[in-house]
C-alpha positions, 0 to 999 in steps of 0.5 A: 844472644844480646837485644838489638838495644844493646847493639846501639852506640847510645843506650840509657838503663831505664833507671838512668834516662830520666836523670840525663840531659838530652843527647848523653849516653852511657859512653859520655857520663866520663865527659862531664867534668867535675863541679858540674851541675848534673849528678850522673851516676857512672857503670862501674866494675869492682875488680878482685886482687888478682885482677888488679895484679894482671892489670899491673903486670900489664895485662889487659884482660881480667877473668869473670872469676876475678870480677867482684860487683857490677853495675852495667849493662852488656857492652858498656864502658865501665870505669874499674875500681879495686874493693878498696875504691881504687880507680884503675882505668876505663874497659870495655865490659862483657857479662858474657865472656869468661873474659870480662874486661878489657882494658881500654885506658889506664886513664880518667878519661872518656872513651868517646868519639875523639878518643876513638878517632885518635886511636884510629889515627895512631894505628893508621900513622904506624902502618905509614912507617912499617907497610912497604910496597903492599896495598893489603895490611891490616890497619887495626889491630885489637889490643895491640893498637889500644882498641880491644877486640876491634880488628881492621883490614884494608885491602886496596880501596875496600876495609874489612872489620871485625868487632870481637867483644859486645863494646866494639859491636856496640859501638860499631856505628861510631867506628864505622862512621870514623872509618869513613871519615878518615879513610874514605873506603869504596867500601866496609865489610863486616867479617863477623863470623868468627867462632869467638863472637858466640862467646860474647853472645853475639850472632855470625854474621857478614854484611856490607856496612858502607858502600858496595863492596865487590865479591872479588878484590885486587890489591898487590903485595910485593909486586904480586898481585893478589885477588881476595874474597872479602865475603868468604876468603879465610879470616878476612880475605887472606893471610896478612900476617904472612905477609912479610914472611912472603918476601923473606922467604923469596930472599932466598928461593932458588933451584927447585922448591916444594910448597906445602899448604900453599893456599893462595900462593903468597909463598909460592908467587914471589919465590918462583922469582928466583926459582927454577921450579915450584912445586905448590900443594894444598888439600883444599880444591877452592885453594889451587883454583884460587892460586892458579888464577893469581898465577894467571894474573901475573903470568908466572909459568914456573909454579905448578899448583895441585890439590893434594894432602901436604902430609902425603906428599912429603912422605911419598917425596921421602920415600922416592928420595926427591930433594928439593933446594927449598921446602916451605911449610905453612900449615892451618894451626894444628893446635886450637887449644891446650888440649891438643897441643900433644897431637899438634908437636906430633904433626909439626914434628912429622913434617919438619922431619920429612922436609929436612930429609928431602933438602939439599946441603945448603938447602932452606927450610921455611917452617911456620906455626900459627897456633898460639899455644905452640910457644916459640920456645916449644916450636924451636925444640920441636923443629930441633928434635926433628933436624936431630931425627933427620941427621941434619945439622941445621942453621938458624938464618932468620926468627921470625914472626907476624908482620908489623902491621900485626904487632905484638903487645909485649905483656899480652902474649895472647898478641903473639901467635905466628912463628916463622923460622928460616932455616938452612941445611949444612 
């Protein structure tokens, strides 16, 4: 676990403290111009050939095994050099994670308050262009917004923050200050409860960092108003990555719809506007209760939420020869790691096979996978095998991914995890 001293944005190593003018910190080292009278050492990391090749390929992570030397404290912003002394950028450094280096910029510029402010403004400007008809969306998505390991989600007047590496945790006070300055939220809460923080030697915690954050927050998405629990809800309060897919699926809705793994009704409630009846099932009693509250809030009467195992429901309806005009499958991640891929493949195939069997001709299947370890090509293969086994001819209507406020960095495949297919049975 990091000491409290390592969590504040301005920390000096004892050996350097007497060599810096008042007001300088490790984050200020790079701001000193060449030729100034103050000789200041900078935190640095030397990387090996494989690390250099990863950077050249466009990837932004370097693993501990490719680090050759370190002169830096945990969470420092460091300068990257190869073994021949060539500069490769500035990065966040972790002494605990297997991902030791996260590249911030390939340029030799200070990663200071002004730098971070500009990155936040750029992220916000992108959302102005891509987010429409929603008060809930992702404002900052880590590496894809050039601030590694930082997540910021907006729910109306409130922000939810996740700091997922040592460096972002260390500069958290500065980031909070900037978020308040730029976006004027009524409150900011940190949802720093993901287990990945443990790999960084950071504790899991949830706390309010600015203003007040109520137990429940209301925000609209595509004309539907939802209640979000920012303190305890899934992820940061809701599944914002599916936001655009909720609206896309509703485009094809009609007749009778079965929504499996329905959570808070993100797919069911928009689809109900065009459907005769929607049956939505989820294994979590809390999720069903929340979905019913969202239903009541929007006075939507043609949706029935109930607590049930989606696997069992699909099997039961197959045996009973029930038929639907649309089926929605949005399960939790079946593959948490590479070892679980075979079991995940079986799970995905089973639910898709059952769904194909009970779809009417001309019906639509909306099927999703949020497992990073199940690549899109593999997911397509699984769904195709399920269609063949069900003896159904299927057309791909749309191949979708996470909402545009969760941008995918082309050379960092880890930023692409959500797959969403909209299929039509002939």
